C-alpha positions as CSV (number, residue, x, y, z in Angstrom):
1,X,87.8,103.5,87.4
2,X,91.0,105.0,88.8
3,X,90.7,102.9,92.0
4,X,94.5,102.6,92.0
5,X,95.2,106.4,91.7
6,X,96.1,106.4,95.5
7,X,98.6,103.6,95.1
8,X,98.7,101.5,98.2
9,X,96.4,103.9,100.0
10,X,96.9,103.0,103.6
11,X,100.0,101.0,103.2
12,X,99.7,99.8,106.8
13,X,96.8,97.6,105.8
14,X,98.2,96.9,102.3
15,X,101.3,95.4,103.8
16,X,99.2,93.1,105.9
17,X,97.2,92.0,102.8
18,X,100.5,91.2,101.2
19,X,101.6,89.2,104.2
20,X,98.3,87.3,104.3
21,X,98.7,86.5,100.6
22,X,101.9,84.5,101.1
23,X,101.3,83.1,104.6
24,X,98.2,81.6,106.1
25,X,99.6,82.1,109.6
26,X,99.8,85.9,108.9
27,X,96.4,85.7,107.1
28,X,94.3,84.3,110.0
29,X,96.0,86.6,112.7
30,X,96.2,89.8,110.5
31,X,99.9,90.0,110.8
32,X,101.8,92.9,109.2
33,X,104.6,90.8,107.8
34,X,104.7,87.2,106.4
35,X,106.7,85.9,109.4
36,X,104.1,87.1,111.7
37,X,105.9,89.5,114.0
38,X,103.0,91.8,115.0
39,X,99.3,92.2,113.9
40,X,97.7,95.4,112.8
41,X,95.7,97.2,115.5
42,X,92.3,95.8,114.3
43,X,90.9,92.3,113.8
44,X,91.6,90.9,110.4
45,X,88.2,90.5,108.6
46,X,88.9,93.2,106.0
47,X,92.4,91.9,105.6
48,X,90.9,88.5,104.7
49,X,89.2,90.0,101.7
50,X,92.2,91.9,100.5
51,X,94.6,89.0,101.2
52,X,92.4,86.6,99.2
53,X,92.2,89.2,96.4
54,X,96.0,89.4,96.3
55,X,96.3,85.6,96.4
56,X,93.9,85.5,93.4
57,X,95.1,88.4,91.2
58,X,98.7,89.0,92.4
59,X,100.0,92.0,94.5
60,X,98.9,95.4,93.0
61,X,97.1,98.4,94.3
62,X,94.0,97.3,92.3
63,X,93.9,93.9,93.9
64,X,94.1,95.6,97.4
65,X,91.5,98.1,96.6
66,X,88.9,96.2,94.5
67,X,87.3,94.6,97.6
68,X,86.5,97.9,99.0
69,X,84.8,99.0,95.9
70,X,82.7,95.9,96.0
71,X,81.8,96.6,99.6
72,X,80.8,100.2,98.7
73,X,78.6,99.1,95.8
74,X,77.1,96.3,98.0
75,X,76.2,98.7,100.8
76,X,74.4,101.0,98.4
77,X,72.4,98.0,97.0
78,X,71.5,96.5,100.4
79,X,70.4,100.0,101.6
80,X,68.0,100.2,98.6
81,X,66.5,96.8,99.4
82,X,66.1,97.7,103.1
83,X,64.6,101.2,102.7
84,X,62.2,99.8,99.9
85,X,60.7,97.5,102.6
86,X,60.2,100.5,104.9
87,X,58.8,103.1,102.6
88,X,58.6,101.8,99.0
89,X,60.8,101.7,95.9
90,X,61.0,105.5,95.4
91,X,62.4,105.9,98.9
92,X,64.8,103.0,98.4
93,X,66.3,104.6,95.4
94,X,66.6,108.0,97.1
95,X,68.3,106.5,100.1
96,X,70.7,104.4,97.9
97,X,71.4,107.5,95.8
98,X,72.2,109.7,98.8
99,X,74.5,106.9,100.2
100,X,76.2,106.5,96.8
101,X,76.9,110.2,96.6
102,X,78.1,110.8,100.1
103,X,81.8,111.8,100.0
104,X,83.1,109.7,102.9
105,X,81.5,106.6,101.2
106,X,83.2,107.4,97.9
107,X,86.4,107.7,99.9
108,X,86.2,104.5,101.8
109,X,85.1,102.5,98.7
110,X,88.4,103.4,97.2
111,X,90.6,103.1,100.3
112,X,92.0,100.0,102.0
113,X,90.7,100.7,105.5
114,X,88.3,98.3,107.3
115,X,85.4,100.8,107.1
116,X,83.9,99.7,103.8
117,X,83.4,96.2,104.9
118,X,82.0,97.3,108.3
119,X,79.5,99.5,106.5
120,X,78.3,96.7,104.2
121,X,78.0,94.2,107.1
122,X,76.0,96.6,109.2
123,X,73.7,97.7,106.5
124,X,73.2,93.9,105.9
125,X,72.3,93.6,109.6
126,X,69.7,96.3,109.2
127,X,68.2,94.4,106.2
128,X,68.0,91.2,108.1
129,X,66.4,93.0,111.0
130,X,63.8,94.5,108.7
131,X,63.0,91.1,107.3
132,X,62.5,89.8,110.7
133,X,60.1,92.5,111.8
134,X,58.3,92.3,108.5
135,X,57.1,88.8,109.2
136,X,53.7,88.1,110.6
137,X,55.2,85.5,112.9
138,X,58.6,84.1,113.7
139,X,61.5,85.7,112.2
140,X,64.1,84.1,114.3
141,X,66.4,83.0,111.5
142,X,66.6,86.6,110.1
143,X,67.4,87.9,113.7
144,X,70.3,85.3,113.9
145,X,71.6,86.5,110.4
146,X,71.5,90.0,111.7
147,X,73.5,89.0,114.7
148,X,76.0,87.1,112.7
149,X,76.6,90.1,110.5
150,X,77.1,92.4,113.4
151,X,79.5,89.9,115.0
152,X,81.4,89.7,111.8
153,X,81.5,93.6,111.6
154,X,83.1,93.4,115.0
155,X,85.9,91.6,113.4
156,X,86.6,94.7,111.3
157,X,86.6,97.5,113.8
158,X,85.5,96.0,117.1
159,X,83.5,98.2,119.5
160,X,82.6,100.7,116.7
161,X,80.6,98.0,114.9
162,X,78.5,97.5,117.9
163,X,77.2,101.1,118.1
164,X,74.2,100.0,115.9
165,X,73.0,97.3,118.4
166,X,70.7,99.6,120.3
167,X,68.8,100.6,117.3
168,X,68.5,96.9,116.1
169,X,67.4,95.7,119.5
170,X,64.9,98.6,119.7
171,X,63.2,97.8,116.4
172,X,63.1,94.1,117.3
173,X,61.4,94.8,120.6
174,X,59.0,97.5,119.2
175,X,58.0,96.3,115.8
176,X,58.7,92.5,115.9
177,X,55.8,90.0,115.8
178,X,54.4,88.1,118.7
179,X,54.4,88.8,122.4
180,X,57.0,90.8,124.3
181,X,58.4,87.5,125.6
182,X,58.8,86.1,122.1
183,X,60.4,89.4,120.9
184,X,62.8,89.4,123.8
185,X,63.7,85.7,123.1
186,X,64.5,86.6,119.5
187,X,66.6,89.5,120.6
188,X,68.6,87.4,123.0
189,X,69.2,84.8,120.2
190,X,70.5,87.7,118.0
191,X,72.8,88.6,120.7
192,X,74.1,85.1,121.0
193,X,74.8,85.1,117.3
194,X,76.8,88.3,117.7
195,X,78.9,86.6,120.3
196,X,79.4,83.5,118.2
197,X,80.3,85.4,115.0
198,X,82.7,87.7,116.8
199,X,83.9,85.2,119.3
200,X,85.3,82.4,117.2
201,X,88.3,84.5,116.1
202,X,88.8,85.8,119.6
203,X,88.9,82.2,120.9
204,X,91.4,81.4,118.1
205,X,93.6,84.0,119.5
206,X,93.2,83.0,123.1
207,X,93.9,79.4,122.4
208,X,97.0,79.9,120.6
209,X,100.2,80.3,122.9
210,X,101.7,83.8,122.8
211,X,104.9,82.3,121.5
212,X,103.1,80.8,118.5
213,X,101.2,83.8,117.2
214,X,102.0,87.4,116.3
215,X,102.0,90.1,119.0
216,X,98.7,91.9,119.2
217,X,99.3,95.4,117.9
218,X,97.9,98.1,119.9
219,X,98.4,96.5,123.2
220,X,101.1,96.3,125.9
221,X,100.4,92.7,126.8
222,X,99.6,91.0,123.4
223,X,96.0,90.7,124.8
224,X,93.0,90.6,122.4
225,X,91.0,91.8,125.4
226,X,93.2,94.9,125.9
227,X,92.8,95.6,122.2
228,X,89.1,95.3,122.4
229,X,88.4,97.2,125.6
230,X,91.4,99.5,125.7
231,X,92.9,100.7,122.4
232,X,89.7,100.2,120.3
233,X,87.3,100.8,123.2
234,X,87.6,103.0,126.2
235,X,90.9,104.3,124.8
236,X,88.9,105.9,121.9
237,X,86.2,107.2,124.3
238,X,88.3,108.7,127.0
239,X,91.7,109.0,125.5
240,X,93.4,106.7,128.0
241,X,96.6,104.9,127.1
242,X,98.5,105.4,123.8
243,X,95.6,107.0,122.2
244,X,96.3,110.3,123.9
245,X,93.6,112.7,125.3
246,X,91.7,115.2,123.2
247,X,88.7,117.4,123.9
248,X,85.3,115.9,122.9
249,X,83.6,117.9,120.3
250,X,79.8,117.8,120.2
251,X,79.9,120.0,117.2
252,X,82.5,118.0,115.1
253,X,79.9,116.5,113.0
254,X,78.8,120.0,112.0
255,X,82.3,121.2,111.9
256,X,85.6,119.6,110.7
257,X,83.8,116.3,109.8
258,X,80.7,117.9,108.1
259,X,81.9,117.6,104.7
260,X,82.4,113.8,105.0
261,X,78.8,112.6,105.8
262,X,77.1,115.7,107.2
263,X,75.8,117.4,104.0
264,X,72.2,116.1,104.9
265,X,72.6,115.7,108.6
266,X,70.6,118.8,109.6
267,X,67.8,117.7,107.1
268,X,67.9,114.2,108.5
269,X,67.5,115.4,112.1
270,X,64.6,117.8,111.1
271,X,62.8,115.1,109.0
272,X,63.3,112.5,111.7
273,X,61.3,114.6,114.2
274,X,58.7,115.7,111.7
275,X,58.2,112.1,110.5
276,X,57.9,110.8,114.0
277,X,55.1,113.2,114.7
278,X,53.4,112.5,111.3
279,X,53.4,108.7,111.9
280,X,52.7,108.8,115.7
281,X,49.3,107.3,115.3
282,X,50.2,104.5,112.9
283,X,50.1,100.9,114.1
284,X,53.1,99.6,116.3
285,X,54.3,97.4,113.4
286,X,53.9,100.0,110.5
287,X,57.0,99.7,108.3
288,X,57.7,103.3,108.2
289,X,57.7,103.7,112.0
290,X,60.0,100.7,112.2
291,X,62.3,102.4,109.6
292,X,62.3,105.5,111.4
293,X,63.2,103.8,114.8
294,X,65.9,101.7,113.2
295,X,67.7,104.3,111.2
296,X,66.9,107.2,113.7
297,X,68.2,105.3,116.6
298,X,71.3,104.4,114.5
299,X,71.8,108.0,113.6
300,X,71.4,109.3,117.3
301,X,73.6,106.7,118.9
302,X,76.5,106.7,116.4
303,X,76.4,110.5,116.3
304,X,76.6,111.0,120.0
305,X,79.4,108.5,120.4
306,X,81.4,109.8,117.5
307,X,81.0,113.4,119.0
308,X,82.1,112.2,122.4
309,X,85.5,110.5,121.4
310,X,88.4,111.9,123.3
311,X,91.0,109.5,121.9
312,X,92.1,108.9,118.4
313,X,89.5,110.3,116.0
314,X,89.5,110.5,112.2
315,X,86.7,112.2,110.2
316,X,86.2,109.1,108.0
317,X,84.7,107.4,111.1
318,X,81.5,109.2,110.0
319,X,81.0,106.6,107.2
320,X,79.0,104.7,109.9
321,X,76.6,107.7,110.0
322,X,76.1,107.8,106.2
323,X,73.6,104.9,105.7
324,X,71.4,106.2,108.6
325,X,71.5,109.8,107.3
326,X,70.5,108.5,103.8
327,X,67.7,106.3,105.1
328,X,66.2,108.9,107.5
329,X,66.1,111.6,104.7
330,X,64.4,109.0,102.4
331,X,61.9,107.6,104.8
332,X,61.2,110.8,106.7
333,X,61.0,112.9,103.6
334,X,58.6,110.5,101.9
335,X,56.5,110.5,105.1
336,X,56.3,114.2,105.4
337,X,55.7,114.6,101.7
338,X,52.7,112.2,101.8
339,X,51.2,114.0,104.8
340,X,51.0,117.4,103.1
341,X,47.4,117.1,102.4
342,X,46.4,116.3,106.0
343,X,49.1,118.1,108.1
344,X,49.3,122.0,107.6
345,X,52.9,122.3,108.6
346,X,54.2,119.5,106.6
347,X,54.8,121.8,103.6
348,X,56.6,124.2,105.8
349,X,59.0,121.6,107.0
350,X,59.8,120.6,103.5
351,X,60.5,124.2,102.5
352,X,62.7,124.6,105.6
353,X,64.6,121.4,104.6
354,X,65.2,122.6,101.1
355,X,66.2,126.1,102.0
356,X,68.4,124.9,105.0
357,X,70.1,122.1,103.0
358,X,71.0,124.6,100.3
359,X,72.4,127.2,102.6
360,X,74.3,124.5,104.5
361,X,75.7,122.9,101.3
362,X,76.9,126.3,100.0
363,X,78.6,127.1,103.3
364,X,80.5,123.7,103.2
365,X,81.6,124.3,99.6
366,X,83.2,127.5,100.6
367,X,85.1,126.1,103.5
368,X,87.7,124.5,101.3
369,X,87.8,126.6,98.2
370,X,88.4,124.8,95.0
371,X,86.7,124.1,91.7
372,X,83.8,122.5,93.7
373,X,82.5,126.1,94.4
374,X,81.2,125.9,90.9
375,X,78.3,123.9,92.4
376,X,77.2,126.9,94.5
377,X,75.1,128.6,91.8
378,X,73.4,125.3,91.0
379,X,72.6,124.6,94.6
380,X,71.4,128.1,95.3
381,X,69.1,128.2,92.2
382,X,67.7,124.8,92.9
383,X,67.0,125.8,96.5
384,X,65.1,128.9,95.5
385,X,63.1,127.1,92.8
386,X,62.3,124.3,95.3
387,X,61.1,126.6,98.1
388,X,58.9,128.7,95.6
389,X,57.4,125.6,94.0
390,X,56.6,124.1,97.4
391,X,55.1,127.4,98.5
392,X,52.8,127.5,95.4
393,X,51.8,123.8,95.8
394,X,51.0,124.5,99.3
395,X,48.5,127.2,98.2
396,X,46.9,124.6,95.8
397,X,48.5,126.2,92.7
398,X,49.6,124.6,89.4
399,X,48.9,120.9,90.4
400,X,51.1,118.0,89.3
401,X,53.7,120.0,87.4
402,X,54.4,122.2,90.5
403,X,54.8,119.1,92.6
404,X,57.2,117.6,90.1
405,X,59.1,120.8,90.0
406,X,59.4,121.0,93.8
407,X,60.5,117.4,94.0
408,X,63.2,117.8,91.3
409,X,64.5,121.1,92.6
410,X,64.7,119.8,96.1
411,X,66.7,116.7,95.0
412,X,69.1,118.9,93.1
413,X,69.5,121.3,96.0
414,X,70.2,118.3,98.3
415,X,72.5,116.1,96.2
416,X,74.4,118.6,93.8
417,X,77.0,119.6,96.6
418,X,77.8,116.2,97.9
419,X,77.9,114.7,94.4
420,X,80.5,117.4,93.4
421,X,82.5,116.7,96.6
422,X,82.5,113.0,95.8
423,X,83.8,113.6,92.3
424,X,86.5,115.7,93.8
425,X,87.2,112.8,96.2
426,X,87.4,110.3,93.5
427,X,89.7,112.6,91.4
428,X,92.2,113.1,94.3
429,X,95.0,111.0,95.6
430,X,94.6,109.8,99.3
431,X,97.4,108.1,101.3
432,X,98.2,107.6,104.9
433,X,96.3,107.1,108.1
434,X,94.2,110.3,108.3
435,X,92.6,110.7,104.9
436,X,89.8,113.1,104.2
437,X,87.1,113.3,101.5
438,X,87.0,116.3,99.1
439,X,89.4,118.0,96.7
440,X,93.2,118.1,97.2
441,X,96.2,115.6,97.3
442,X,97.4,113.9,100.4
443,X,100.2,112.0,98.6
444,X,103.5,111.9,100.4
445,X,107.1,111.0,99.2
446,X,106.7,111.4,95.4
447,X,110.2,112.7,94.9
448,X,112.6,110.9,92.7
449,X,114.6,108.0,94.4
450,X,112.2,107.9,97.4
451,X,109.8,105.0,98.2
452,X,106.2,106.4,97.6
453,X,104.6,107.4,100.9
454,X,107.9,107.7,102.8
455,X,111.2,109.4,103.1
456,X,113.1,106.1,102.6
457,X,115.4,106.1,99.6
458,X,114.7,103.5,97.0
459,X,118.3,102.3,97.3
460,X,117.5,101.3,100.9
461,X,114.5,99.2,99.7
462,X,116.7,97.6,97.0
463,X,119.2,96.7,99.6
464,X,116.6,95.1,101.7
465,X,115.3,93.1,98.9
466,X,118.8,91.8,98.0
467,X,119.5,90.8,101.6
468,X,116.3,89.0,102.3
469,X,117.5,85.4,101.5
470,X,118.1,83.3,104.6
471,X,116.4,85.7,107.1
472,X,113.0,85.6,108.6
473,X,112.9,89.4,108.4
474,X,115.0,91.3,105.8
475,X,114.8,94.4,108.0
476,X,113.3,95.8,111.1
477,X,112.3,99.4,111.6
478,X,110.2,101.7,113.8
479,X,107.1,103.4,112.3
480,X,104.7,102.9,109.6
481,X,107.2,103.3,107.0
482,X,108.0,99.7,107.5
483,X,104.9,98.8,105.5
484,X,105.9,100.9,102.5
485,X,109.4,99.3,102.6
486,X,107.9,95.9,102.7
487,X,105.6,96.6,99.8
488,X,108.4,98.3,97.7
489,X,111.0,95.5,98.5
490,X,108.8,92.5,98.5
491,X,110.7,91.3,101.5
492,X,109.4,90.8,105.0
493,X,109.9,93.9,107.3
494,X,109.1,93.8,110.9
495,X,107.6,96.9,112.4
496,X,109.1,97.7,115.8
497,X,106.5,99.0,118.3
498,X,103.4,98.6,116.1
499,X,101.3,101.4,114.7
500,X,102.0,103.8,117.5
501,X,105.6,102.9,118.0
502,X,105.0,102.2,121.7
503,X,104.0,98.6,121.8
504,X,106.7,96.6,123.7
505,X,107.3,94.2,120.9
506,X,109.7,92.6,120.7
507,X,111.5,93.1,124.0
508,X,115.2,94.0,123.8
509,X,116.2,90.5,125.1
510,X,113.9,88.9,122.5
511,X,115.3,91.0,119.8
512,X,118.9,90.2,120.8
513,X,118.0,86.5,120.6
514,X,116.6,87.0,117.0
515,X,119.9,88.7,116.0
516,X,122.0,86.0,117.6
517,X,120.0,83.4,115.6
518,X,120.5,85.2,112.3
519,X,116.8,85.8,111.8
520,X,117.1,89.6,111.0
521,X,119.3,91.1,108.5
522,X,119.1,95.0,108.8
523,X,117.8,97.6,111.1
524,X,116.6,100.8,109.4
525,X,116.5,103.9,111.3
526,X,116.2,107.7,110.2
527,X,119.4,109.4,111.4
528,X,117.3,112.4,112.7
529,X,115.3,110.2,114.9
530,X,118.0,108.3,116.6
531,X,117.4,109.8,120.0
532,X,113.6,110.0,119.8
533,X,111.5,107.9,122.3
534,X,114.4,106.3,124.2
535,X,111.7,105.1,126.8
536,X,110.1,102.8,124.4
537,X,111.2,99.2,123.7
538,X,111.7,100.2,120.0
539,X,114.0,103.1,121.2
540,X,116.0,100.7,123.3
541,X,116.4,98.3,120.6
542,X,117.6,101.0,118.1
543,X,120.1,102.3,120.7
544,X,121.5,98.9,121.3
545,X,121.8,97.9,117.6
546,X,123.3,101.3,116.5
547,X,125.9,101.2,119.3
548,X,126.8,97.5,118.5
549,X,126.8,97.0,114.8
550,X,128.3,98.5,111.8
551,X,126.2,100.7,109.6
552,X,126.0,102.7,106.5
553,X,124.2,105.9,105.7
554,X,121.8,106.5,102.7
555,X,120.4,110.1,102.3
556,X,119.8,110.4,106.0
557,X,119.0,106.9,106.8
558,X,121.2,104.4,108.8
559,X,121.3,100.8,107.7
560,X,122.6,98.6,110.5
561,X,123.8,95.2,109.5
562,X,122.8,93.0,112.3
563,X,124.5,89.9,110.7
564,X,128.0,91.6,110.8
565,X,130.4,91.1,113.6
566,X,129.3,92.9,116.7
567,X,131.2,96.1,117.7
568,X,130.2,95.7,121.3
569,X,129.3,93.1,123.8
570,X,125.8,92.1,123.3
571,X,123.3,93.7,125.8
572,X,125.9,96.3,126.9
């Protein structure tokens, strides 16, 4: 309910879904506009879902956002199926409940970023891997399925989707059936499946002449390799290129990003260590050990990489951590709980988890004061009750009733705060490229007469719509406002310079040819930004057009008519 509260959400992707719903060419390449000028800065797998939904139900915020909700629910269900195989139905329910109540999952399941689909595919890969290692022999088919899902996840967010591979390979090699050679063979087959599932679209791009496909957004050469290794690869890690350089923050998962997926992160780390010790004598192929290796490896690798990013970083990237945190808490918690009768310190670990989680949750609730602080007394009381009940049970007092009280209070202490934060997330409006979970509104451009999410007057969008006939692009403009104008006008709008505004697309000479051929009607430019970024191709195009063609001004915006008689010699 209320999935459309945030309107188009990230209009950048919504516009691409709109383009894909009316043009198969734009659909397959993930172009931002129906004419296929430039792609988004990610592969198009999530856009295929949204574009298909818009084709089926018509263009609306609901049609754009429903696929994300389905992906979120699907990830919760598949995590239950996976953890159930590791540690039983109760642990599966706990893991799926934690995931469903994780605020960043709530956010991404209601937002049109690629992250919801990536999460579903990666959890599906974990399920397939678990099925492969559960078998007494063979399991190759399940390994291939796992590889195919990871490869498809690559087509959502590229390198980020591959961060789970070390954990998947580790569990295949450690807990899989058969000899080491057979296990290695299956892992290699899974790797081949990753390449095939990810590579067919890459091959499609490479085999299509540059002149017959959109410019690859996020690159300087329209190269899919540059997008993969640069902008969405090393550029994120070391800050090279257009990403900019920022300081790596090894505490960000416990700092600014903690309220996204970190509510149970300290508990997960403690339980991972304790459960590893408790199960150290179990057989190599024990399901619990396999689960701890899979999800613990996932947690550690993804956590370290996200903490190391020096390029573009958004706190919602932590959605990739959420399934691992949920699974480790469920599997590790059940293992330590079951060991209390044999391991003297197990009860102490659980007490530390309950107490520490309560203190941590209360601290996070106070970081951004809002109505959510009402959960603090609930969390505090539940933590105290849980610790006391565990202490009494550890001394052999009160039997089953005490254990049930300890378990119930512990769950309330662990889940009340993230559940409250998730409710606040669902009740808030989120728009733009840098959204965060929790209370508050990040909506822009709601004043009368302005296109939602922009500073562009509605009159300008209406003018673009009225002047679309007979032109490949009704308008061109720099910046992400192009997406909102396209959505508002229903006419194709080409984004100059891509997401960052620095992509060299189109070149000045190519743009002059487009204008000469009558393929573009208007150039839209905010008057206050006329002299910004003159070193970019988009800046050169803007300067040339403003100097050479007549223009009108609407509330601080210039509308340059590129079909009117030129005021200057082309190219001067």
